[in-house]
BALOBA-1460 file (C-alpha; in Angstrom, 3 decimals):
// residues 277
<rec num="1" residu="m" x="1.237" y="-5.590" z="-20.768"/>
<rec num="2" residu="t" x="0.675" y="-4.114" z="-17.300"/>
<rec num="3" residu="t" x="1.487" y="-6.389" z="-14.345"/>
<rec num="4" residu="a" x="-1.378" y="-6.849" z="-11.902"/>
<rec num="5" residu="y" x="-0.755" y="-5.431" z="-8.444"/>
<rec num="6" residu="a" x="-0.309" y="-8.186" z="-5.864"/>
<rec num="7" residu="v" x="-2.479" y="-8.164" z="-2.738"/>
<rec num="8" residu="d" x="-0.580" y="-8.632" z="0.535"/>
<rec num="9" residu="l" x="-3.126" y="-8.203" z="3.319"/>
<rec num="10" residu="g" x="-4.070" y="-9.801" z="6.615"/>
<rec num="11" residu="s" x="-7.145" y="-12.024" z="6.880"/>
<rec num="12" residu="v" x="-9.574" y="-9.355" z="8.075"/>
<rec num="13" residu="q" x="-8.047" y="-6.643" z="5.909"/>
<rec num="14" residu="k" x="-8.560" y="-8.765" z="2.792"/>
<rec num="15" residu="t" x="-12.334" y="-8.533" z="3.292"/>
<rec num="16" residu="l" x="-12.094" y="-4.988" z="1.877"/>
<rec num="17" residu="l" x="-12.131" y="-6.693" z="-1.522"/>
<rec num="18" residu="l" x="-15.759" y="-7.750" z="-0.974"/>
<rec num="19" residu="p" x="-17.365" y="-4.268" z="-1.051"/>
<rec num="20" residu="l" x="-14.834" y="-3.182" z="-3.691"/>
<rec num="21" residu="w" x="-16.106" y="-5.972" z="-5.930"/>
<rec num="22" residu="g" x="-19.702" y="-5.098" z="-5.035"/>
<rec num="23" residu="r" x="-19.297" y="-1.472" z="-6.109"/>
<rec num="24" residu="a" x="-17.496" y="-2.433" z="-9.311"/>
<rec num="25" residu="v" x="-20.266" y="-4.883" z="-10.229"/>
<rec num="26" residu="e" x="-22.903" y="-2.228" z="-9.563"/>
<rec num="27" residu="t" x="-21.076" y="0.357" z="-11.655"/>
<rec num="28" residu="k" x="-21.124" y="-1.951" z="-14.663"/>
<rec num="29" residu="k" x="-24.901" y="-2.456" z="-14.542"/>
<rec num="30" residu="v" x="-27.100" y="-0.742" z="-17.135"/>
<rec num="31" residu="h" x="-28.910" y="1.248" z="-14.443"/>
<rec num="32" residu="p" x="-26.565" y="1.331" z="-11.448"/>
<rec num="33" residu="l" x="-27.652" y="2.569" z="-8.037"/>
<rec num="34" residu="l" x="-24.113" y="3.818" z="-7.444"/>
<rec num="35" residu="v" x="-21.288" y="4.632" z="-9.863"/>
<rec num="36" residu="d" x="-17.714" y="4.028" z="-8.694"/>
<rec num="37" residu="p" x="-15.196" y="4.057" z="-11.565"/>
<rec num="38" residu="t" x="-12.324" y="3.843" z="-9.074"/>
<rec num="39" residu="a" x="-13.622" y="0.476" z="-7.840"/>
<rec num="40" residu="v" x="-13.735" y="-0.792" z="-11.431"/>
<rec num="41" residu="r" x="-10.203" y="0.461" z="-12.111"/>
<rec num="42" residu="i" x="-8.811" y="-1.196" z="-8.988"/>
<rec num="43" residu="m" x="-10.632" y="-4.490" z="-9.492"/>
<rec num="44" residu="e" x="-9.377" y="-4.741" z="-13.059"/>
<rec num="45" residu="s" x="-5.757" y="-4.079" z="-12.081"/>
<rec num="46" residu="i" x="-5.386" y="-5.992" z="-8.830"/>
<rec num="47" residu="d" x="-4.010" y="-9.534" z="-8.684"/>
<rec num="48" residu="y" x="-6.897" y="-11.401" z="-7.082"/>
<rec num="49" residu="d" x="-9.301" y="-14.157" z="-8.129"/>
<rec num="50" residu="f" x="-12.550" y="-12.181" z="-8.123"/>
<rec num="51" residu="a" x="-14.244" y="-14.894" z="-10.193"/>
<rec num="52" residu="t" x="-14.164" y="-17.285" z="-7.246"/>
<rec num="53" residu="m" x="-15.539" y="-14.566" z="-4.999"/>
<rec num="54" residu="a" x="-18.309" y="-13.734" z="-7.455"/>
<rec num="55" residu="s" x="-19.396" y="-17.358" z="-7.723"/>
<rec num="56" residu="g" x="-20.009" y="-17.546" z="-3.972"/>
<rec num="57" residu="i" x="-21.705" y="-14.201" z="-3.329"/>
<rec num="58" residu="g" x="-25.457" y="-13.733" z="-3.723"/>
<rec num="59" residu="y" x="-27.170" y="-10.648" z="-5.106"/>
<rec num="60" residu="v" x="-28.503" y="-9.590" z="-1.691"/>
<rec num="61" residu="s" x="-24.967" y="-9.397" z="-0.276"/>
<rec num="62" residu="q" x="-23.778" y="-7.413" z="-3.291"/>
<rec num="63" residu="l" x="-26.674" y="-4.992" z="-2.949"/>
<rec num="64" residu="s" x="-26.073" y="-4.642" z="0.788"/>
<rec num="65" residu="w" x="-22.685" y="-3.039" z="0.121"/>
<rec num="66" residu="i" x="-24.321" y="-0.602" z="-2.291"/>
<rec num="67" residu="a" x="-27.137" y="0.248" z="0.136"/>
<rec num="68" residu="r" x="-24.612" y="0.882" z="2.889"/>
<rec num="69" residu="s" x="-22.656" y="3.263" z="0.676"/>
<rec num="70" residu="l" x="-25.808" y="5.150" z="-0.310"/>
<rec num="71" residu="h" x="-26.891" y="5.536" z="3.329"/>
<rec num="72" residu="i" x="-23.466" y="6.759" z="4.427"/>
<rec num="73" residu="d" x="-23.216" y="9.150" z="1.466"/>
<rec num="74" residu="r" x="-26.548" y="10.659" z="2.455"/>
<rec num="75" residu="a" x="-25.597" y="10.927" z="6.131"/>
<rec num="76" residu="v" x="-22.337" y="12.708" z="5.301"/>
<rec num="77" residu="k" x="-24.050" y="15.138" z="2.938"/>
<rec num="78" residu="q" x="-26.707" y="15.934" z="5.548"/>
<rec num="79" residu="f" x="-24.031" y="16.532" z="8.181"/>
<rec num="80" residu="l" x="-22.181" y="18.860" z="5.818"/>
<rec num="81" residu="t" x="-25.268" y="20.995" z="5.224"/>
<rec num="82" residu="s" x="-25.022" y="22.105" z="8.857"/>
<rec num="83" residu="h" x="-21.235" y="21.834" z="9.171"/>
<rec num="84" residu="p" x="-19.597" y="22.524" z="5.774"/>
<rec num="85" residu="s" x="-16.058" y="22.494" z="7.224"/>
<rec num="86" residu="a" x="-16.565" y="19.379" z="9.341"/>
<rec num="87" residu="s" x="-13.948" y="16.698" z="9.915"/>
<rec num="88" residu="i" x="-15.071" y="13.332" z="8.528"/>
<rec num="89" residu="v" x="-13.220" y="10.272" z="9.847"/>
<rec num="90" residu="n" x="-13.547" y="7.060" z="7.822"/>
<rec num="91" residu="l" x="-12.838" y="4.270" z="10.332"/>
<rec num="92" residu="g" x="-11.430" y="1.188" z="8.610"/>
<rec num="93" residu="c" x="-11.573" y="2.832" z="5.200"/>
<rec num="94" residu="g" x="-10.277" y="-0.083" z="3.118"/>
<rec num="95" residu="l" x="-10.554" y="0.996" z="-0.523"/>
<rec num="96" residu="d" x="-13.662" y="3.062" z="0.104"/>
<rec num="97" residu="t" x="-14.381" y="6.028" z="-2.180"/>
<rec num="98" residu="t" x="-17.002" y="7.948" z="-0.222"/>
<rec num="99" residu="f" x="-14.872" y="11.098" z="-0.347"/>
<rec num="100" residu="e" x="-15.114" y="11.265" z="-4.141"/>
<rec num="101" residu="r" x="-18.911" y="11.287" z="-3.941"/>
<rec num="102" residu="v" x="-19.465" y="13.736" z="-1.072"/>
<rec num="103" residu="d" x="-16.587" y="16.249" z="-1.108"/>
<rec num="104" residu="n" x="-17.939" y="19.805" z="-0.877"/>
<rec num="105" residu="g" x="-14.570" y="21.506" z="-1.272"/>
<rec num="106" residu="a" x="-14.386" y="22.569" z="2.373"/>
<rec num="107" residu="l" x="-14.473" y="19.445" z="4.568"/>
<rec num="108" residu="r" x="-11.435" y="17.774" z="6.126"/>
<rec num="109" residu="w" x="-11.285" y="14.020" z="5.530"/>
<rec num="110" residu="y" x="-9.342" y="11.284" z="7.323"/>
<rec num="111" residu="d" x="-9.038" y="7.743" z="5.940"/>
<rec num="112" residu="l" x="-7.922" y="5.429" z="8.765"/>
<rec num="113" residu="d" x="-6.867" y="1.799" z="8.443"/>
<rec num="114" residu="l" x="-4.059" y="-0.641" z="9.223"/>
<rec num="115" residu="p" x="-0.638" y="-0.048" z="7.602"/>
<rec num="116" residu="d" x="-0.979" y="-2.815" z="4.991"/>
<rec num="117" residu="v" x="-4.326" y="-1.412" z="3.857"/>
<rec num="118" residu="i" x="-3.023" y="2.152" z="3.653"/>
<rec num="119" residu="a" x="-0.038" y="0.913" z="1.612"/>
<rec num="120" residu="l" x="-2.463" y="-0.710" z="-0.866"/>
<rec num="121" residu="r" x="-4.669" y="2.380" z="-0.821"/>
<rec num="122" residu="n" x="-1.736" y="4.663" z="-1.638"/>
<rec num="123" residu="h" x="-1.111" y="2.650" z="-4.780"/>
<rec num="124" residu="y" x="-4.514" y="3.632" z="-6.183"/>
<rec num="125" residu="i" x="-5.764" y="6.699" z="-4.316"/>
<rec num="126" residu="q" x="-3.720" y="9.735" z="-3.341"/>
<rec num="127" residu="p" x="-4.120" y="11.962" z="-0.274"/>
<rec num="128" residu="t" x="-4.671" y="15.688" z="-0.748"/>
<rec num="129" residu="p" x="-4.264" y="18.752" z="1.502"/>
<rec num="130" residu="r" x="-7.791" y="18.131" z="2.837"/>
<rec num="131" residu="r" x="-7.612" y="14.339" z="2.758"/>
<rec num="132" residu="q" x="-5.217" y="12.575" z="5.099"/>
<rec num="133" residu="f" x="-4.397" y="8.865" z="5.289"/>
<rec num="134" residu="i" x="-3.656" y="7.478" z="8.762"/>
<rec num="135" residu="a" x="-1.962" y="4.074" z="9.058"/>
<rec num="136" residu="c" x="-3.084" y="2.858" z="12.461"/>
<rec num="137" residu="s" x="-5.391" y="0.384" z="14.183"/>
<rec num="138" residu="i" x="-8.787" y="1.788" z="15.123"/>
<rec num="139" residu="l" x="-8.154" y="0.422" z="18.619"/>
<rec num="140" residu="d" x="-4.891" y="2.368" z="18.992"/>
<rec num="141" residu="d" x="-5.773" y="5.712" z="20.581"/>
<rec num="142" residu="t" x="-2.850" y="7.561" z="18.996"/>
<rec num="143" residu="w" x="-4.725" y="8.210" z="15.738"/>
<rec num="144" residu="m" x="-7.141" y="10.463" z="17.599"/>
<rec num="145" residu="e" x="-4.373" y="13.025" z="18.032"/>
<rec num="146" residu="s" x="-4.320" y="13.570" z="14.246"/>
<rec num="147" residu="i" x="-7.972" y="14.611" z="13.993"/>
<rec num="148" residu="d" x="-8.835" y="18.304" z="13.792"/>
<rec num="149" residu="a" x="-11.598" y="18.598" z="16.377"/>
<rec num="150" residu="g" x="-11.900" y="22.354" z="15.978"/>
<rec num="151" residu="e" x="-14.888" y="21.696" z="13.717"/>
<rec num="152" residu="p" x="-17.721" y="19.188" z="14.294"/>
<rec num="153" residu="v" x="-16.653" y="15.579" z="13.678"/>
<rec num="154" residu="l" x="-18.585" y="12.804" z="11.939"/>
<rec num="155" residu="f" x="-17.226" y="9.261" z="12.119"/>
<rec num="156" residu="i" x="-18.276" y="6.677" z="9.554"/>
<rec num="157" residu="a" x="-17.577" y="2.949" z="9.827"/>
<rec num="158" residu="a" x="-18.630" y="0.797" z="6.877"/>
<rec num="159" residu="g" x="-18.259" y="-2.955" z="7.263"/>
<rec num="160" residu="v" x="-15.827" y="-2.661" z="10.150"/>
<rec num="161" residu="l" x="-17.139" y="-2.828" z="13.693"/>
<rec num="162" residu="y" x="-18.513" y="-6.373" z="13.599"/>
<rec num="163" residu="y" x="-14.975" y="-7.702" z="13.144"/>
<rec num="164" residu="f" x="-14.234" y="-6.592" z="16.731"/>
<rec num="165" residu="t" x="-15.515" y="-8.034" z="19.990"/>
<rec num="166" residu="g" x="-18.362" y="-6.317" z="21.817"/>
<rec num="167" residu="a" x="-15.946" y="-5.186" z="24.525"/>
<rec num="168" residu="q" x="-13.661" y="-3.590" z="21.941"/>
<rec num="169" residu="v" x="-16.554" y="-1.737" z="20.286"/>
<rec num="170" residu="k" x="-17.824" y="-0.539" z="23.662"/>
<rec num="171" residu="g" x="-14.366" y="0.739" z="24.578"/>
<rec num="172" residu="l" x="-13.988" y="2.527" z="21.249"/>
<rec num="173" residu="f" x="-17.329" y="4.298" z="21.612"/>
<rec num="174" residu="s" x="-16.455" y="5.520" z="25.110"/>
<rec num="175" residu="k" x="-13.106" y="6.839" z="23.892"/>
<rec num="176" residu="l" x="-14.811" y="8.696" z="21.037"/>
<rec num="177" residu="a" x="-17.168" y="10.276" z="23.580"/>
<rec num="178" residu="d" x="-14.174" y="11.221" z="25.739"/>
<rec num="179" residu="r" x="-12.141" y="12.806" z="22.956"/>
<rec num="180" residu="f" x="-14.843" y="14.101" z="20.610"/>
<rec num="181" residu="p" x="-17.897" y="15.301" z="22.552"/>
<rec num="182" residu="d" x="-20.820" y="16.315" z="20.325"/>
<rec num="183" residu="s" x="-19.499" y="14.184" z="17.475"/>
<rec num="184" residu="e" x="-21.639" y="11.709" z="15.521"/>
<rec num="185" residu="l" x="-21.081" y="8.170" z="14.251"/>
<rec num="186" residu="v" x="-22.793" y="6.308" z="11.400"/>
<rec num="187" residu="f" x="-22.164" y="2.588" z="10.927"/>
<rec num="188" residu="d" x="-23.707" y="-0.663" z="9.770"/>
<rec num="189" residu="a" x="-24.439" y="-3.328" z="12.362"/>
<rec num="190" residu="c" x="-25.050" y="-7.056" z="12.170"/>
<rec num="191" residu="s" x="-27.605" y="-8.842" z="14.318"/>
<rec num="192" residu="p" x="-26.650" y="-12.155" z="16.007"/>
<rec num="193" residu="r" x="-28.700" y="-13.986" z="13.364"/>
<rec num="194" residu="g" x="-27.106" y="-11.900" z="10.638"/>
<rec num="195" residu="l" x="-23.702" y="-12.732" z="12.073"/>
<rec num="196" residu="r" x="-24.263" y="-16.441" z="11.510"/>
<rec num="197" residu="i" x="-25.675" y="-15.882" z="8.020"/>
<rec num="198" residu="a" x="-22.881" y="-13.516" z="6.958"/>
<rec num="199" residu="n" x="-20.134" y="-15.827" z="8.185"/>
<rec num="200" residu="k" x="-21.612" y="-18.710" z="6.197"/>
<rec num="201" residu="r" x="-22.870" y="-16.989" z="3.053"/>
<rec num="202" residu="v" x="-20.258" y="-14.261" z="2.677"/>
<rec num="203" residu="i" x="-17.014" y="-15.042" z="4.500"/>
<rec num="204" residu="q" x="-16.996" y="-18.781" z="3.821"/>
<rec num="205" residu="s" x="-18.705" y="-18.685" z="0.419"/>
<rec num="206" residu="s" x="-16.361" y="-16.018" z="-0.952"/>
<rec num="207" residu="g" x="-13.246" y="-17.978" z="-0.010"/>
<rec num="208" residu="m" x="-12.112" y="-15.602" z="2.728"/>
<rec num="209" residu="d" x="-9.994" y="-16.867" z="5.630"/>
<rec num="210" residu="l" x="-12.167" y="-18.061" z="8.517"/>
<rec num="211" residu="n" x="-10.034" y="-15.876" z="10.798"/>
<rec num="212" residu="a" x="-11.968" y="-13.005" z="9.219"/>
<rec num="213" residu="s" x="-15.279" y="-14.183" z="10.651"/>
<rec num="214" residu="l" x="-17.604" y="-11.548" z="12.099"/>
<rec num="215" residu="k" x="-17.702" y="-11.356" z="15.913"/>
<rec num="216" residu="w" x="-19.940" y="-8.587" z="17.259"/>
<rec num="217" residu="g" x="-23.685" y="-8.892" z="16.878"/>
<rec num="218" residu="l" x="-26.109" y="-6.146" z="17.937"/>
<rec num="219" residu="r" x="-29.794" y="-6.861" z="18.533"/>
<rec num="220" residu="r" x="-31.030" y="-3.288" z="18.841"/>
<rec num="221" residu="a" x="-29.246" y="0.058" z="18.694"/>
<rec num="222" residu="a" x="-30.885" y="1.020" z="21.990"/>
<rec num="223" residu="e" x="-28.538" y="-1.426" z="23.730"/>
<rec num="224" residu="i" x="-25.671" y="0.974" z="23.048"/>
<rec num="225" residu="e" x="-27.255" y="3.720" z="25.154"/>
<rec num="226" residu="n" x="-26.827" y="1.422" z="28.152"/>
<rec num="227" residu="w" x="-23.078" y="1.332" z="27.578"/>
<rec num="228" residu="d" x="-22.489" y="5.035" z="28.155"/>
<rec num="229" residu="k" x="-24.970" y="7.743" z="29.150"/>
<rec num="230" residu="r" x="-23.293" y="10.166" z="26.743"/>
<rec num="231" residu="i" x="-24.348" y="8.102" z="23.719"/>
<rec num="232" residu="t" x="-27.708" y="8.809" z="22.081"/>
<rec num="233" residu="v" x="-29.221" y="6.847" z="19.200"/>
<rec num="234" residu="l" x="-30.346" y="9.295" z="16.528"/>
<rec num="235" residu="a" x="-31.565" y="6.656" z="14.082"/>
<rec num="236" residu="e" x="-31.748" y="2.941" z="13.407"/>
<rec num="237" residu="y" x="-33.132" y="1.715" z="10.092"/>
<rec num="238" residu="p" x="-33.126" y="-1.345" z="7.776"/>
<rec num="239" residu="k" x="-30.218" y="-1.731" z="5.397"/>
<rec num="240" residu="f" x="-32.379" y="-1.618" z="2.263"/>
<rec num="241" residu="r" x="-34.735" y="1.179" z="3.261"/>
<rec num="242" residu="g" x="-35.226" y="3.696" z="0.483"/>
<rec num="243" residu="i" x="-33.640" y="1.745" z="-2.380"/>
<rec num="244" residu="r" x="-36.053" y="-1.150" z="-2.914"/>
<rec num="245" residu="s" x="-38.239" y="0.719" z="-5.402"/>
<rec num="246" residu="k" x="-35.378" y="0.724" z="-7.913"/>
<rec num="247" residu="l" x="-34.809" y="-3.035" z="-7.773"/>
<rec num="248" residu="s" x="-36.163" y="-5.937" z="-9.806"/>
<rec num="249" residu="f" x="-38.944" y="-8.078" z="-8.325"/>
<rec num="250" residu="k" x="-36.456" y="-10.768" z="-7.318"/>
<rec num="251" residu="e" x="-34.170" y="-8.218" z="-5.700"/>
<rec num="252" residu="k" x="-37.086" y="-6.550" z="-3.917"/>
<rec num="253" residu="w" x="-38.165" y="-9.860" z="-2.432"/>
<rec num="254" residu="g" x="-34.651" y="-10.877" z="-1.344"/>
<rec num="255" residu="t" x="-33.853" y="-7.544" z="0.266"/>
<rec num="256" residu="l" x="-37.266" y="-7.410" z="1.960"/>
<rec num="257" residu="v" x="-36.616" y="-10.771" z="3.602"/>
<rec num="258" residu="a" x="-33.158" y="-9.588" z="4.686"/>
<rec num="259" residu="d" x="-34.664" y="-6.503" z="6.322"/>
<rec num="260" residu="l" x="-37.484" y="-8.467" z="7.993"/>
<rec num="261" residu="l" x="-34.910" y="-10.861" z="9.460"/>
<rec num="262" residu="r" x="-32.822" y="-7.879" z="10.621"/>
<rec num="263" residu="i" x="-29.691" y="-9.396" z="9.144"/>
<rec num="264" residu="m" x="-27.957" y="-6.006" z="8.916"/>
<rec num="265" residu="f" x="-29.060" y="-2.462" z="9.617"/>
<rec num="266" residu="m" x="-27.769" y="1.101" z="9.878"/>
<rec num="267" residu="v" x="-27.177" y="3.028" z="13.107"/>
<rec num="268" residu="h" x="-26.573" y="6.750" z="13.692"/>
<rec num="269" residu="l" x="-25.282" y="7.882" z="17.103"/>
<rec num="270" residu="r" x="-24.396" y="11.153" z="18.801"/>
<rec num="271" residu="m" x="-21.703" y="11.433" z="21.455"/>
<rec num="272" residu="q" x="-22.964" y="13.960" z="24.026"/>
<rec num="273" residu="k" x="-20.867" y="15.961" z="26.444"/>
<rec num="274" residu="r" x="-20.569" y="14.387" z="29.885"/>
<rec num="275" residu="p" x="-23.494" y="15.510" z="32.066"/>
<rec num="276" residu="a" x="-22.611" y="17.960" z="34.819"/>
<rec num="277" residu="s" x="-22.325" y="16.235" z="38.197"/>
């Protein structure tokens, strides 16, 4: 009998189990929107009470993790059509498996997260010559030195930025503009209303530590352009845009309400070069 692998993560880091569970649940459906056998393999071998989590998570939350993955997959693939050898940086990667779905055989990929997460990740997923794991805080500038900026860079951040304060996010964006001009960033954002809902219906209901509560709420993506003149919003769109037609009536209704309330949404930015003075 194989011994389950014990989870030893900090409060915020442990939230990576939420989207992992969401992708595994989706994969097991008869007609899944996304197939992630790695998520199933990890969930079935890790020592964690997913039953308690499942009992507290609603179907809209589960689908939100799938929608986010589908949007980011599409954004990466579109970026690679113009820049096949691009560097893709997965900020706060957790146990994400985007690479497996989008790899074109030429890109360079960087999975970045805290040391305890990377240690867990190494147990299940292995780096390759084109896929590097970086054990470092997103807020620690030293990781930027490891990124090959000789090719265009796309940053992705799935379920990460709202765990920081607004000041920390603002500082990170300015540093990305400093170090990686002409790069792009795709991430999911949480509105102030969504922040309250997510903390109650996801963090608390799933049994996560309250120290992992979401902090940064964004009303409109346009606010970010006021932070730094080098940042341009390329797109802002509802979390469930483009996937609702494949859902049941109940799921359509629930996700429609979530989008109308702007609980969570997707944002795509470009970091421009500093204007000439």
